[in-house]
N, C-alpha and C positions, 0 to 999 in steps of 0.2 A: 574386549574382555570385561565381563561383568564383575564389579568389585563387591566384595562382601561387606556388610555393615560392621562397624567396630565390635559390637557385641558378638556377632557370629564368628568373626575372626578370632576373638579371644577364646570362645568356646572350642573352636577347632584346635588352637594351639594348646589349650588345656588338655584336650583328649589325647593329643600327640606327645605331650610332655612326659619326661621320665623324672620322677622325684626320688631322691636318694633314701630318705628316712623310711617311708613305708615299704619300699622295695628291698631294703636291707632285712627287714623282718621276714618278708617273703623268701628272700634268698636263704636266710637262716633256716626257715621251715623246709625248704628244698634240700638243704644240706643234711638236716635231721633225717629226712626220708632216705636220702642216699646212704647216710651212715647206718641206718637200720638195715638196709639191703646188704651192705658189706659185713656187718656184724652177724647177720643171719647166715651168710655164706661161710663165715668162720665158726659157726656153731655157738656164738655168744648170744643166745636168745633173750636173756634178760636185758642186756644192753640194747638189743634191737627193739624190744617192746617199749622200753623207756624212751627211746628216740622217737617212737611214734607219738607218745604222749607229749614230748617236747615239741614236736611239730604241730600238735593240736594247739598248744598254748601260743606259739608264734603265729599260727594261722589266724587265731582269734585277735591277735594284737595288730596285725598289719592293716586290716580294714578300719579298725577303730582309730589307729594313729593317723591314717589318711583322712578320715572325717574330722578329727580334732584339729589337724593342721591344714585342712582344706587343700590337700594334695592328691585328691582322687584323679585318676586318669584311666583312659582305655588301656594303655600299656600295663598299668598296675593290675587291672582286672584280668587281662589275659594271662599275665605272668602268674597271678595267684591261681588261676585254674590249672595251668600246667604244673605248678608246684603241688597242688592238691592231688593231681593225678599220680604223681610219683609217690608222695608221702602217704596218701590214703587209698591208693589204688594198687600200684605195682608193689610197693614195699610190704604191706600187710599180706598180699597174696603170696609173695615169695617166702615171707616168714612162716606162714601157716603151712606152706608146702614142705619147706625144709624141716619144720618142727614136727608136724603130725600127719601130713597127707602123702608123703612120698611112699609110704608103705602100701598105699592103695593102688599104686601103678597108674594106669591111664585114668581111672576114676579120680585119683587124687589131683593130678594136674588139670583135669577137666573142671573140677570144682573150684580150684584156685583161679582158673581162667574165667569162670562164671563170675567170681567175685571181682576180678580185675575189669572185666567187661561191664559189670554192673556199675562200678565206680565211674567208668568213662561215660556211660550212658546217663548216669545220674547228673554228672557235671554238665554235660551237653544240654540236657533238658533244663537244668537250673538256669543256665546262661540264656537260653532262648525264651524261657517263661518268666523271667525275673520281673517283668513289668505287668504281667497279667494274673499272677497267682495271689492269693490272700497272704499278706505279709506276716500274719500271725502264725501261719503254719508252713512247714516244709512239705513238699510233695515227695513222699518216700523218706526213708531213713537217710539223714545227712551222711556224707562220706566220712567226715571226721569221727562221728559216733560209731559208724560201722567199723572203722579201723580200730577205735578204742575197744570195741566189743571183742574182736578177734585177738588183738594184742593183749588185752586184759586177761584172756584165757591163758595165754602163754605166761604172763607175769605171775598170775596167781598160782599156777601150777609149780613154778619155780620157787615162789615164796613159801608155799605150803606143801612142798614136795613130800615131806614125811607124813603129813596128815592125809594126803591123797594117795599114798602108796598102795592101799588096798584097791583103789580104782584105776590103777595105772593102765590096765588093759582096755579100759573104756575111754581113755583120753583121746586116742586117734579118732574114735567115732564122735566124740564131743567136738573135736576140731573140724571134722567133716560137716557136722550139723550146723555149728556156729558159722562157718565160712559160707555154706550154702544159704543159710537164713539171712545173713548180712547182705550177701550179693543180690539175692532176689528182692529183699525188702527195700534196697536202695532204688530199684526201678519200679516199685509198686506205687499205687496211688494212696497208700495209707498216710493220713495226716499226722505230722509230728509238730509239737509246739516249738516255735522258733525262739522263744525267750525275748523277742523284740519288744514285748509290752512290759518287760521288767525294767522299771525306771529306778535307778540308784539314787536319784536326787530327791525322791519323795521322802517325807518324814515317816518314821516307823516307831512302834512302841519300844520301850526299853527292853522288854523281854526278847525282842528280836536279836539284840546284840548278845544276850546270854545264849540263845540257841545257836547263833553263828559261832560263838566261842566254843561251844560244845562240839559242833560239827568239825571245826578246825582241829580240836584236840584229838577227836576220833580219827580224822583223816591223817593227821601226823603220825599217830601210833600204828595205824593199819592202812596205809595208803593203797596197797594193792586190792585189799578186800573192799574198801569203801568205793574206790573208783569203779571196780568191776561190778559191784552191786548197783551203783548208780546207773551205769550204762545198760545193764540188763533191765532195770526198771524202766529206763527211758525207751529202750527198744520195744518193751512190752506195752508201754503206754499208748503208742500209736494204734496198736491193734485193739486195745481196750476202748479207746475213743472212737475208733471206726465201728466197732460192734455197737457201741452206744448210739451212734448216728443211725446205724441200720435198724436197730430196735425202735428208735424214735420216729423214723420215717413212716411206718404203717399207721401210727397213732395220728400223725399229721394228715395223712390221706383220709382217714376215717372222719376226722373233724371237717375236712373240706366236703366230704360226701354229705354230711349232715346239713 
């Protein structure tokens, strides 16, 4: 039997290891997704939407905790993908169906399934292309952002129900469009900034702290509106950047011809 070198054996054990701390965050994110499903089935849509945002925060923490504590593992990566599928794939699809798509009949559950399938395909493509794509950009809309987009629509409707009452008849159509847009954009090739070039350890001007304070105050006073607006802008930013690349390409071709 051929023996592995010590470094190779250590790497194998590291891939097979199960670390408690980062996986606790992943488990909490999975619970948030499951809780969102239960709340949607009970008609508690505000709690369901908030649980999706809680899952987003926990999903962002597990990977960072694993890197900070040097506890990355193959088990953790696979567990994270399965948790994401529940929290950002199945749960948002069910919430949107129960909240605004059930009245469309077959069309409603078909659109909900498109979103769910889009999340599954997005996660599978991300796992297989993780070593070959540009780290600065995501390929397609990330599933947490897609989930926040559809959950944010539910949350803002509940938060501003009286203000949106004149548009109540249009809300099911908005739910249909948002769900279909998010599902298809997840499996598109539209590039989205990954924020991985944003380094928190760099020095910043003093005015940056004042701007951050203002953003925190606005976010604390109008969390539903601020978060929903942010994810709408983020979802649109990919298409804006993609159009800019398309318009820039012919100019580059003309320069090469000269």
